[in-house]
Rosetta silent file (secondary structure, phi, psi, omega in degrees, C-alpha in Angstrom):
SEQUENCE: MTDIDNYHNLLMNFELYSSNREIAETIGLIDDILSENLEKREVRARKLVIGSKPYPLKYTIIDIECNPPKLFGFLISNHIYQIFIVKLSHLEPLYQTIAKILNILIDYYIFTFATFEKRFFTKILPFKFKLKQDISMFKTLKIVNIQLRDFEGMIPALYSIGEEAVDDPLLRNNKKIDLHFKQGHFGLILEHNKSCLLSTQKIVQKRYLKENLI
SCORE:     score description
SCORE:     0.000 S_00000001
   1 L     0.000  127.498  178.549    4.233  -38.724  -15.075 S_00000001
   2 L   -84.095  173.689  176.059    4.894  -35.775  -12.896 S_00000001
   3 H   -61.631  -45.263 -179.018    3.356  -34.878   -9.420 S_00000001
   4 H   -55.494  -43.009  174.899    1.302  -32.281  -11.107 S_00000001
   5 H   -56.889  -39.648  178.571   -0.091  -34.760  -13.586 S_00000001
   6 H   -62.303  -44.995  179.202   -1.082  -36.997  -10.711 S_00000001
   7 H   -63.759  -37.073  174.093   -2.992  -34.186   -9.014 S_00000001
   8 H   -58.385  -56.960 -174.682   -4.806  -33.497  -12.332 S_00000001
   9 H   -63.281  -36.288  171.278   -5.751  -37.064  -12.955 S_00000001
  10 H   -71.352  -21.380  176.978   -7.083  -37.536   -9.317 S_00000001
  11 L    61.861   45.009 -176.613   -9.080  -34.363   -9.495 S_00000001
  12 L   -69.522  -26.994 -176.620   -8.046  -33.699   -5.846 S_00000001
  13 L  -149.526  110.665 -171.330   -9.102  -30.108   -5.992 S_00000001
  14 L   -68.998  -30.912 -176.125  -11.707  -28.969   -8.525 S_00000001
  15 L   -66.018  -38.066 -175.810  -11.026  -25.206   -7.755 S_00000001
  16 L   -84.016  -15.894 -175.576   -7.427  -25.510   -8.922 S_00000001
  17 E   -76.290  141.579  177.061   -8.189  -27.492  -12.044 S_00000001
  18 L  -142.338  166.666  174.958   -8.277  -25.643  -15.392 S_00000001
  19 L   -97.673  151.942  177.010   -8.270  -26.556  -19.045 S_00000001
  20 H   -48.960  -44.139  179.227   -5.341  -25.915  -21.359 S_00000001
  21 H   -50.812  -50.326  179.080   -7.667  -23.649  -23.404 S_00000001
  22 H   -59.620  -44.596  178.495   -8.418  -21.540  -20.363 S_00000001
  23 H   -65.005  -36.705 -178.771   -4.789  -21.197  -19.475 S_00000001
  24 H   -65.492  -41.376 -178.915   -3.944  -20.262  -23.048 S_00000001
  25 H   -62.718  -54.280  177.462   -6.732  -17.625  -23.046 S_00000001
  26 H   -52.466  -46.699  174.238   -5.287  -16.084  -19.885 S_00000001
  27 H   -60.269  -39.871  174.130   -1.775  -15.963  -21.268 S_00000001
  28 H   -53.569  -45.278 -174.826   -3.237  -14.331  -24.442 S_00000001
  29 H   -68.426  -37.972  176.567   -4.821  -11.629  -22.294 S_00000001
  30 H   -63.844  -43.417  179.988   -1.527  -11.027  -20.490 S_00000001
  31 H   -66.286  -40.535  173.957    0.374  -10.721  -23.681 S_00000001
  32 H   -59.604  -32.448  176.760   -2.101   -8.165  -24.888 S_00000001
  33 H   -70.338  -42.019  175.868   -1.705   -6.001  -21.870 S_00000001
  34 H   -62.974  -44.112 -179.787    2.132   -6.157  -22.283 S_00000001
  35 H   -56.300  -48.237 -179.397    1.979   -5.415  -25.985 S_00000001
  36 H   -60.110  -43.799  175.253   -0.045   -2.325  -25.200 S_00000001
  37 H   -71.052  -35.694  179.784    2.371   -1.129  -22.557 S_00000001
  38 H   -62.937  -26.506 -177.767    5.543   -1.845  -24.493 S_00000001
  39 L   -63.437  -34.582 -174.716    4.361    0.610  -27.051 S_00000001
  40 L   -86.665   -5.046  174.317    4.748    3.505  -24.484 S_00000001
  41 L    55.088   25.240  172.495    8.384    2.308  -23.613 S_00000001
  42 L   -95.974  -48.482 -177.446    7.823    2.955  -19.923 S_00000001
  43 L  -102.027  119.300  178.535    7.225   -0.568  -18.762 S_00000001
  44 E   -97.296  157.961 -179.150    9.509   -3.312  -19.962 S_00000001
  45 E  -144.574  144.096  169.253    8.874   -7.033  -20.066 S_00000001
  46 E  -119.447  137.608 -175.214   10.597  -10.439  -20.493 S_00000001
  47 E  -130.566  124.096 -177.981    8.829  -13.467  -21.265 S_00000001
  48 E  -125.568  140.635  176.588   10.223  -17.114  -21.055 S_00000001
  49 E  -101.565  122.803 -176.753    8.748  -20.372  -21.890 S_00000001
  50 L  -104.733    5.677  175.882   10.115  -23.010  -19.473 S_00000001
  51 L  -171.796  157.335 -178.162    8.652  -26.199  -20.758 S_00000001
  52 L   -78.775  -25.381 -177.049    6.779  -27.550  -23.721 S_00000001
  53 L  -102.177  124.293  175.492    3.879  -28.885  -21.742 S_00000001
  54 L   -81.427  149.820  176.941    1.533  -26.466  -19.976 S_00000001
  55 L   -94.393  129.570 -171.126    0.204  -27.302  -16.591 S_00000001
  56 L   -92.669   54.190 -179.105   -3.578  -27.093  -16.386 S_00000001
  57 E  -128.397  147.123 -166.968   -3.939  -25.778  -12.953 S_00000001
  58 L   -90.671   62.865  172.613   -5.209  -22.329  -11.936 S_00000001
  59 E  -140.029  150.362  165.723   -2.257  -20.934   -9.870 S_00000001
  60 E  -128.134  153.999  178.130    0.573  -18.492  -10.339 S_00000001
  61 E  -107.747  129.074 -179.862    3.766  -17.864   -8.435 S_00000001
  62 E  -119.244  149.379  179.031    4.801  -14.290   -7.850 S_00000001
  63 E  -150.830  128.152  175.789    7.932  -12.665   -6.656 S_00000001
  64 E  -108.510  153.786 -178.781    8.729   -8.920   -6.509 S_00000001
  65 E  -132.585  146.670  179.915   12.051   -7.154   -6.271 S_00000001
  66 L    84.226  169.968  173.581   13.383   -3.850   -4.869 S_00000001
  67 L  -142.384  115.210   -0.865   11.796   -1.551   -2.463 S_00000001
  68 L   -58.628  150.689  177.636    9.524    0.053   -3.622 S_00000001
  69 L   -58.977  134.982  173.515    9.039   -2.813   -6.077 S_00000001
  70 L  -115.179   -7.408  177.125   10.391   -2.239   -9.442 S_00000001
  71 E  -140.390  132.900 -178.597   10.171   -5.656  -10.954 S_00000001
  72 E  -123.154  111.358  179.182    7.134   -8.001  -10.818 S_00000001
  73 E  -114.349  140.629 -178.424    7.810  -11.557  -11.887 S_00000001
  74 E  -147.251  145.203 -178.879    5.172  -14.214  -12.046 S_00000001
  75 E  -119.119  122.048 -179.422    5.108  -17.860  -13.332 S_00000001
  76 E  -128.947  127.256 -178.512    1.794  -19.134  -14.875 S_00000001
  77 L    50.275 -124.729 -179.163    1.773  -22.699  -16.293 S_00000001
  78 L  -104.059   33.418 -178.865    4.997  -23.004  -18.319 S_00000001
  79 E  -119.443  139.274  167.084    5.450  -19.277  -18.768 S_00000001
  80 E  -115.023  138.312  170.201    7.572  -16.710  -16.705 S_00000001
  81 E  -121.665  134.557  170.735    6.783  -13.120  -17.087 S_00000001
  82 E  -127.892  117.641 -173.456    8.926  -10.289  -15.726 S_00000001
  83 E  -117.112  123.620 -175.918    7.643   -6.773  -15.842 S_00000001
  84 E  -152.480  172.169  177.855    9.924   -3.977  -14.730 S_00000001
  85 L  -125.620  163.023  175.796   11.092   -0.399  -15.160 S_00000001
  86 L  -113.551   -3.671 -179.773   14.475    1.069  -15.477 S_00000001
  87 L  -125.182  134.610 -176.566   13.554    4.623  -14.296 S_00000001
  88 H   -70.815  -20.005  175.156   12.061    5.277  -10.975 S_00000001
  89 H   -68.898  -14.836  178.941    9.756    7.952  -12.471 S_00000001
  90 H   -95.385   20.473 -177.228    7.939    5.102  -14.212 S_00000001
  91 H   -62.083  -38.201 -177.840    6.563    3.423  -10.997 S_00000001
  92 H   -60.893  -47.526  169.688    3.008    4.499  -11.692 S_00000001
  93 H   -59.458  -33.203  178.340    2.742    2.810  -15.012 S_00000001
  94 H   -67.009  -46.266 -174.891    4.326   -0.165  -13.666 S_00000001
  95 H   -71.844  -31.723  177.931    1.746   -0.495  -10.836 S_00000001
  96 H   -64.763  -39.635  177.527   -1.041    0.205  -13.284 S_00000001
  97 H   -63.606  -47.158  178.184    0.223   -2.569  -15.442 S_00000001
  98 H   -52.529  -43.847 -175.093    0.411   -4.928  -12.353 S_00000001
  99 H   -64.096  -40.884 -179.944   -3.102   -4.048  -11.433 S_00000001
 100 H   -58.865  -51.387 -178.098   -4.384   -5.073  -14.918 S_00000001
 101 H   -59.274  -49.465  178.243   -2.587   -8.384  -14.719 S_00000001
 102 H   -52.028  -38.014 -177.136   -3.810   -9.044  -11.250 S_00000001
 103 H   -64.424  -38.603  172.407   -7.339   -8.383  -12.368 S_00000001
 104 H   -62.261  -40.013 -175.806   -6.869  -11.278  -14.987 S_00000001
 105 H   -83.620   11.301 -170.487   -5.583  -13.449  -12.258 S_00000001
 106 H   -57.724  -33.074 -179.127   -8.449  -12.918   -9.853 S_00000001
 107 H   -87.137   -1.640 -173.240   -9.643  -16.545   -9.995 S_00000001
 108 L   -95.071  147.436  166.508   -6.113  -17.947   -9.668 S_00000001
 109 E   -76.572  138.588  178.171   -4.384  -18.929   -6.406 S_00000001
 110 E  -108.978  121.474  174.731   -1.262  -16.683   -6.091 S_00000001
 111 E  -104.797  130.172  164.765    1.675  -18.465   -4.257 S_00000001
 112 E  -123.904  168.545  173.150    4.420  -16.531   -2.746 S_00000001
 113 L  -124.899   59.737  175.466    7.373  -17.449   -0.540 S_00000001
 114 L   174.360  164.108  178.913    7.221  -14.389    1.781 S_00000001
 115 L   -91.916  -15.978 -174.260    4.692  -12.130    3.529 S_00000001
 116 H   -59.371  -42.086 -176.743    6.183   -9.158    1.669 S_00000001
 117 H   -67.873  -42.687 -178.962    4.273   -9.703   -1.505 S_00000001
 118 H   -64.615  -48.456 -173.413    0.813  -10.262    0.167 S_00000001
 119 H   -60.970  -44.941 -175.951    1.283   -7.095    2.332 S_00000001
 120 H   -63.088  -45.989 -172.799    2.305   -4.986   -0.799 S_00000001
 121 H   -76.143  -24.443  175.854   -0.630   -6.223   -2.960 S_00000001
 122 H  -106.324  -14.993 -174.348   -3.363   -6.026   -0.380 S_00000001
 123 H  -124.878  -16.584 -175.695   -2.409   -3.148    1.948 S_00000001
 124 H  -115.828  -46.738 -177.446   -0.013   -0.836   -0.087 S_00000001
 125 H   -58.937  -41.264 -174.578   -0.674   -1.163   -3.749 S_00000001
 126 H   -63.406  -25.003 -176.837   -4.623   -0.608   -3.584 S_00000001
 127 H   -89.528    4.633  167.054   -3.949    2.959   -2.250 S_00000001
 128 H   -80.671  -11.443 -177.758   -1.969    3.759   -5.392 S_00000001
 129 L  -122.125  154.971 -173.820   -5.398    3.858   -7.080 S_00000001
 130 L  -105.760   -9.194 -176.000   -8.443    5.957   -6.543 S_00000001
 131 L   -80.506  132.699  174.461  -11.103    3.777   -8.265 S_00000001
 132 H   -58.443  -38.664 -173.277  -13.177    1.732   -5.572 S_00000001
 133 H   -73.353  -27.282  172.257  -13.389   -1.230   -7.833 S_00000001
 134 H   -61.465  -53.300 -170.317   -9.532   -1.384   -7.881 S_00000001
 135 H   -64.522  -44.199  178.023   -9.351   -1.475   -4.137 S_00000001
 136 H   -67.256  -28.848  176.431  -12.105   -4.289   -3.833 S_00000001
 137 H   -60.762  -41.218 -177.773  -10.284   -6.267   -6.484 S_00000001
 138 H   -68.742  -31.186  177.539   -7.073   -6.354   -4.371 S_00000001
 139 H   -62.597  -27.340 -169.283   -9.251   -7.597   -1.337 S_00000001
 140 L   -96.414   -7.512 -174.049  -10.370  -10.644   -3.268 S_00000001
 141 L   -67.334  137.965 -179.324   -6.999  -11.865   -4.451 S_00000001
 142 E   -93.340   73.143  178.522   -6.226  -15.408   -3.153 S_00000001
 143 E   -87.786  122.090 -179.755   -2.569  -14.814   -2.018 S_00000001
 144 E  -124.719  122.723  176.365   -1.066  -17.691   -0.177 S_00000001
 145 E   -82.397  119.171 -174.316    2.436  -17.605    1.516 S_00000001
 146 L   -97.191   13.115  169.410    3.749  -21.135    1.372 S_00000001
 147 L   -58.206  135.837  173.693    6.407  -20.651    4.044 S_00000001
 148 L   -69.024  -28.513 -178.305    5.954  -23.310    6.858 S_00000001
 149 L  -157.298  162.305  178.712    6.810  -20.658    9.398 S_00000001
 150 L   -51.751  129.465  176.218    7.804  -16.996    9.631 S_00000001
 151 L    66.753   21.416  171.307   11.198  -16.252    8.054 S_00000001
 152 L   -63.342  132.926 -175.529   11.663  -19.802    6.642 S_00000001
 153 L   -89.542  152.692  178.410   14.555  -19.512    4.201 S_00000001
 154 H   -57.133  -49.276 -172.664   14.382  -20.762    0.603 S_00000001
 155 H   -64.212  -47.740  177.746   17.427  -23.027    0.886 S_00000001
 156 H   -60.593  -43.975  176.459   16.070  -24.912    4.010 S_00000001
 157 H   -53.878  -45.774  179.156   12.639  -25.256    2.371 S_00000001
 158 H   -69.295  -30.150  178.653   14.224  -26.840   -0.731 S_00000001
 159 H   -67.078  -31.989 -179.470   16.375  -28.947    1.413 S_00000001
 160 H   -64.296  -19.261 -179.247   13.319  -30.340    3.133 S_00000001
 161 L  -110.834   11.170 -178.694   12.110  -31.742   -0.175 S_00000001
 162 L    70.969   32.455 -178.230   15.509  -32.931   -1.438 S_00000001
 163 L  -120.404  168.791  178.458   15.846  -30.096   -3.940 S_00000001
 164 L  -120.107  154.433  176.916   18.438  -27.565   -4.711 S_00000001
 165 L   -73.761  150.080  179.510   17.957  -23.905   -5.521 S_00000001
 166 L   -76.042  145.743 -173.757   18.088  -22.839   -9.083 S_00000001
 167 L   -48.513  131.678  174.919   21.344  -20.891   -9.992 S_00000001
 168 L  -124.218  121.409 -173.289   21.274  -17.450   -8.818 S_00000001
 169 L   -66.305  -21.389 -178.521   23.835  -14.715   -9.834 S_00000001
 170 L   -97.749    2.721  177.230   23.102  -12.958   -6.463 S_00000001
 171 L    59.844   36.902  177.408   23.549  -16.156   -4.381 S_00000001
 172 L    70.099    9.285 -178.741   20.216  -15.775   -2.688 S_00000001
 173 L  -102.575  106.327  179.351   21.368  -12.391   -1.258 S_00000001
 174 L  -106.258   12.943 -170.935   18.892   -9.640   -2.168 S_00000001
 175 L   -70.342  -26.761 -178.361   19.994   -7.107    0.461 S_00000001
 176 L  -106.631   17.145 -173.134   21.810   -5.006   -2.131 S_00000001
 177 H   -67.792  -30.773  172.640   19.182   -5.319   -4.899 S_00000001
 178 H   -70.805  -29.664  175.769   18.333   -1.646   -4.823 S_00000001
 179 H   -69.816  -45.427  176.722   21.873   -0.754   -5.283 S_00000001
 180 H   -54.741  -40.423 -179.500   21.965   -3.100   -8.326 S_00000001
 181 H   -60.087  -56.534 -177.703   18.863   -1.257   -9.660 S_00000001
 182 H   -51.546  -41.435 -179.128   20.574    2.168   -9.208 S_00000001
 183 L   -85.503    3.973  175.866   23.683    0.868  -11.048 S_00000001
 184 L    72.581   30.170  179.886   21.603   -0.575  -13.932 S_00000001
 185 L   -89.635   56.592 -179.487   22.340   -4.246  -13.262 S_00000001
 186 H   -56.826  -42.418  173.579   18.997   -5.142  -14.697 S_00000001
 187 H   -59.228  -40.652  175.291   20.114   -8.464  -15.965 S_00000001
 188 H   -64.708  -41.127  179.332   21.174   -9.591  -12.601 S_00000001
 189 H   -69.618  -36.007  173.940   17.938   -8.719  -11.017 S_00000001
 190 H   -60.564  -39.235 -178.498   15.989  -10.518  -13.826 S_00000001
 191 H   -71.624  -42.232  179.165   18.027  -13.606  -13.292 S_00000001
 192 H   -63.180  -41.950 -177.286   17.721  -13.507   -9.522 S_00000001
 193 H   -70.587  -34.170  177.155   14.015  -13.139   -9.828 S_00000001
 194 H   -64.119  -40.670  174.346   13.784  -16.096  -12.335 S_00000001
 195 H   -56.275  -44.633 -179.460   15.755  -18.173   -9.786 S_00000001
 196 H   -62.120  -39.582 -174.767   13.249  -17.241   -7.087 S_00000001
 197 H   -67.899  -43.942 -173.840   10.293  -18.179   -9.198 S_00000001
 198 H   -72.175  -33.338  177.288   11.642  -21.489  -10.318 S_00000001
 199 H   -71.989  -38.165  176.317   12.803  -22.502   -6.800 S_00000001
 200 H   -68.308  -33.859  168.497    9.375  -21.612   -5.361 S_00000001
 201 H   -48.352  -40.581  179.551    7.829  -23.711   -8.121 S_00000001
 202 H   -62.667  -52.227 -179.225    9.713  -26.692   -6.680 S_00000001
 203 H   -65.917  -37.261  174.274    8.219  -26.020   -3.271 S_00000001
 204 H   -59.196  -46.943 -168.280    4.732  -25.480   -4.530 S_00000001
 205 H   -81.992  -32.393 -168.839    4.633  -28.646   -6.552 S_00000001
 206 H  -105.199  -10.157  177.203    6.575  -30.975   -4.272 S_00000001
 207 H  -125.605  -54.679 -174.391    5.525  -29.735   -0.778 S_00000001
 208 H   -68.357  -52.408 -175.398    2.544  -27.394   -0.738 S_00000001
 209 H   -64.260  -32.159  177.399    0.265  -29.156   -3.130 S_00000001
 210 H   -69.160  -43.722 -177.900    1.066  -32.604   -1.638 S_00000001
 211 H   -67.687  -33.284 -174.731    0.362  -31.488    1.846 S_00000001
 212 H   -96.686  -19.969 -177.731   -2.852  -29.622    0.899 S_00000001
 213 H  -106.116   -9.783 -174.093   -4.392  -31.732   -1.829 S_00000001
 214 L  -118.244    0.000    0.000   -3.836  -35.338   -0.667 S_00000001
């Protein structure tokens, strides 16, 4: 039995609890959005299933890459989604797609391991849209930075819970990630993002949830 299973059985937090059916419905809605966008061939996506058993908790982990962001990765239950562009001219459709997905996740807790994501989604991205309901939607997002302190590193955070980082082709160094984008190294960026999501998942499950739900 995993830590997550224990939280579920103890019902430590009713707001986080969900049913497998509700999670499946959310994933279905996300798949529909991505299928619609893939037809236009502007926004690309990669979907990975990382386990056979879904977690019935209403949270997602997000991580964005590049500046301005050109890849949006998020982990929900046992699925990883990575939505990205390969041309800078396709930023607007990427952000429109992200907004649609965030609207689906409006009732979910959104965990990040940085302040950058929260600042982007609550203060920068809303102004990319003219509709008032879009702006109000961004203000209601439940985004939580799980760092214990400002500038806490991923490796020290993992070390504090006796875990190691998931293999990362960029070796946890994202300072040149915009250069990788310009050179078309999209595979490297995708794998780096995957590593960030899976490493953050360890911290969410083995540190944040334990400290805040028990």
